[in-house]
N, C-alpha and C positions, 0 to 999 in steps of 0.2 A: 231752285225747284226742290221740294221735299223728297227725301228718300223713301223707298218702299217700306222701310221698317222704322221710320222716324218715331222716336220716343218709346220703342219697344225694348224690353229687358230680355236679353238672350243669354242662357247658360249653355256653354259648349264644352264638352269634355274631350280630352285628348287634343287640346288646342295648341300645343307647342310645335306640332309638325304635321305634315301630311294633310289629309282631308280636313281635320279639325282646324288646323291653322288657316287653311284657305277659306273655310266657311266663316271662321271668326272675323277674318279680314273683310270678307264680302259683306257680312252682316253690318260691320262697323261702317263700311263705305256707304251703306244704305240707311244709316242713321240710328242703328241699334246701339244700346249700351250693353257691351259684351262682358259677361262674367266668364273669364277664361280659366279652365281647370286643366292642370297637367302636373305630372311628377317633376318636370324639369324646370327649375327656376330660371336658368339662363335662356331657355327657349321661350318662356313666357315673357321675359324682359325684351327679347328681340321682337316678339309679336306686339308688345305694347308700343315699342318705338315705331313699328310699321303702322299701327292703328292711329297713333298720334300724328304721324305724317299725313294720314288721310283726313285729319281733322276730327277723328272720333275719340271715344273714351272706352277704356277697359278697366275692369277690376280683376286683378290677378290672384288666383287661388292655387298655390302649390299644394298638391294633395295626392296621396296614394289612395286610389279608389278601393283598394283591398280593406281599408279601414272604414267600416260602415259607420262608426260613430262620428267620424269627420264629415261624412255626407249628411248626417242628421244635423250637425252643427251648421253646415253650409245652408241648409234649408231654413234654419232659424235666422241666420244672418241675412239672407235675402228678404225674409219676411220683415225683419226689423228695418232694413235699409230702404226697400222698395215697396213692400206691402203686397207684391204680386210677382209672378213670373209669366212673361208672354210667350217665350220660346224655350224649349228644352231640346238640346241636341245631344243624344247619348251616342257619342262617336268612339270613345276610347275602347281599345280592344287589344288582346294579345293573340298571337298565332300559336304560341307553344311550339312544340316540335312536331315534325311529320314522322309518324312511327306506326308500326302495327299496334293495334289496340292493346294487346297483352303486354306490351313493352313500356308503356308509360309509367314513370315513377308517380306514385300517388300525389306527391307534392305538386308536380307539374300539372296534373289533371285538375287538382283542386284550385290552383292559382289561376288557371285560365278560366275556369267557371266563375271564380270570385270576381274577376274583372268584367268578363263578357256577359255574365248573367246576373249574378248577385248584386253587383254594383248598380246595374240598371234598375233592378227591382228596388234597391234602396233609394235611388234617385226618384223613382215614381212615388214611393212612400213619403219621401221628404218634400216633394214638389207638387204633389197632386192638388192640395188645397191652394197653393200659390198659382198654379195654372188655371184652376177654376175661378180664381179671383180676377183673372184677366178677362177683358171683354171678348177676346178671341185667342185663347190659349192654344199653343201648337207644340206637340211632342213628336220628335223625329228621332228614330233610332236607326243605326246602321247595321245591316245584315250582310249576307253573302250568298251567292248562288251555291256555294259549297254545302249549305244546309240541306239542299234538295237533290244533290247529284250522286251521293253514295260513292265518293271517291276513295280509293284505297289510300291508307296512311293519313288521311285528313280527318279521321274519326273524332278526335278531340275538338278541333276547331269547328267542324260541322255540327257536332252535338250541341256546342254552346250556342251557335247561331240558330239551330232549330228550336232550342229551348227559348231563346230570345223572341223568335217569331211567334211561338205559341203564347208567351207571356204578353207580348204587345197586342196580339189579336184579342186576348181576353180583356186587356185594358181598354181597347177600342170599343168592345161590346159594352163594357161597363159605363163608358162615357158617351154613348151614342145620343142620348137625349140632352146633352149639354152643348155649350158653344166650343168645347175643347175638341180639337181634331188631332188624331193619333195615327201616325204612319211610319212605315219603314222605307229606307232607301237601300237598294242593292246597287252598289257602285260599279260592279264589273272590275275589269283590270285597270288599276290605277297606280301611278308611279309613286309608291310609298316605301318606307323602310320595311314594312311588313311584307310587301310584295317582293322586295329584294331578297329577304330571308327565304321565302318560299321558292323563288325562281332565281337562284344566284347567277345563272348564266345568261339571263335575259338582258338585252340592250335596253336601258331605261328610256331612250329616246323613242322606242317603238310603242311605249305604253302611255295612255292618257294621263296628263298632269292633273293634280288635284284641283287646280284653279278652274278646270273645265267643268267641274261638277257643281260649282257654286250656284248656278242658276236653278238647278233642280232643288237644292235646299231652300233657296230664296222663295221659289214658288210655293213650297209647302209651308213656309214660315209666315207668309203674308196673311193679314187678317181676312182677306177675301178667299182664301183657299177652301175648297169644298171637299177635297179628298178626305176620306176617313177609313181607317182599317185596311189600307192598301199597302202592298209591297211595290214601290215605285222603282222601276229600272231607270237608273241615271241616264240622262241624255246629254252627253258631253257637248259643250258649246265651244266655239272657236274664239 
C-alpha cells in the first residue's frame, strides 16, 4: 500500500531530536524523501539509521541555522537535486533563558531571534520557488501558545514566536491564490529537551511524547490538505 507522502520531498529543520526527529521519521515511514537539517551530526546519523530501518531514505544536512548563507546554498542544492520541494517543516527553535526583559544579554536576544525568526524567513526566501514548483507545496512552522499569553519572564521566546506567527500569516496571504498551503502548528506541552529546560522539575512521563504529534504534521503535509493560514493546535494521538 502506498504511503501518504509517497514520492514527496520534505525538508525538516531541528530533525536530530524532539518534534523534528519524530516528524522526520513519520514522514519517511509514509514514503517521503526527507532532507533532515540539524546542528548535531551524531543525532542526524542516528535518525538516518532509524529511517533506513523503516525502508526510507534521508539526506542529512548538518547546519547551523544562524548562518543564512548556508540556508541559501541548501535551497540551491535542493533545486539542483530534486527541482522542487513538496514540504517544508520549520521546526528548529531555541528557548533562550527565562528572564526579566531588561536582564537579557543582547547576544542571547539576537541569537534566539536568529534561529526562531530570521532562519525561518531565510528558509521561506530560499524555498518559496521550490514549494511553488510542487503540485501541492506545504509549509508548516512550529509556534507556541507563549506567543499569545503574556507570560512573565518568557518575553524573549514569546516575542520570537509572535514575530513568526505574523510573518507566516503574511506568507499565507501572499500565497492564497496558489496551490501552496501555509500553516503553523502549536504543539502544546511536549516531552522535549527545550521543555525540560523550561520546566526542570517536571516529570517527563506526564508530558506528551513527540511521536504523538506526528499525525497533526502528516495531515498538514498531505497533498489533499485544504488548511491555509491557520494556527493548528496539535491533537496528540495514542
